[in-house]
C-alpha positions, -999 to +999 in steps of 0.1 A: -367+302-228-374+340-237-359+349-207-328+331-209-322+346-246-325+383-235-298+370-210-278+357-232-279+383-258-281+414-228-247+396-214-234+396-253-247+439-253-228+450-224-195+425-233-193+446-271-202+478-254-175+474-225-153+463-248-158+492-272-159+515-246-119+499-237-108+504-270-114+540-273-105+558-242-078+533-230-046+540-251-016+521-253+005+544-251+008+585-265+041+602-281+051+625-305+068+610-344+089+634-365+095+633-403+085+645-438+047+636-444+050+619-477+010+603-481-023+619-469-060+607-477-089+599-479-099+561-483-126+529-483-154+519-506-182+518-480-161+533-447-139+562-454-108+571-432-082+593-433-046+578-436-013+590-438+026+582-440+053+597-430+089+589-437+109+589-408+149+586-429+167+596-455+162+568-473+124+566-468+138+530-450+112+540-424+077+544-432+054+556-401+019+552-409-005+559-392-048+570-396-066+604-387-104+602-365-128+622-387-142+642-365-101+657-363-114+686-385-079+709-373-055+684-378-062+669-412-065+706-427-033+710-415-021+677-426-033+687-462-014+720-462+019+704-444+021+677-474+057+671-485+070+691-455+086+677-427+065+678-393+065+667-356+030+647-352+015+640-313-004+605-314-019+579-295-018+539-297-049+522-290-046+484-284-070+474-313-091+495-340-121+487-359-127+494-399-143+527-392-111+544-375-085+532-398-063+506-410-039+516-384-036+515-340-018+551-342-040+582-342-028+614-346-043+645-321-021+667-335+008+684-357+031+709-361+057+713-387+090+715-377+128+719-385+141+687-407+176+672-391+185+674-427+181+701-444+188+728-424+171+760-443 
C-alpha cells in the first residue's frame, strides 16, 4: 500500500514539474508593442509582482496589460525611469501564468524609448 501511494505521489510530482517547465520555457508568441507607459507598479499582498500598462491609442481605449519577472532588474529600472514616455516593449506570451509570476501572460523582456507617431518632438 505504501509503495502504491509513493508511486502515485511521484507521478503527480513529475506531472507538476513537467507542467511548470513547459509553462516557463515554452512561449506562445513573441513580439513588440509600443505605446505610452501609463502605469507601472509593484503590487500584491503576499507575493509582490511587477505589473504595468501602456496606452496604444490617443483616447486610451487600447490598453495593453503586462507583467515583468522579478529577476529582470534592468527592465524594472528602465520602466520606472520611462514612466509617462512613449516606449517600445519586447515581450513573450506564455501559455499560462502562476500567481507568483504576475497577473498577465505577457512578460516584458526589454524596453526602450520610442518616437511617438502622434507627437513628433
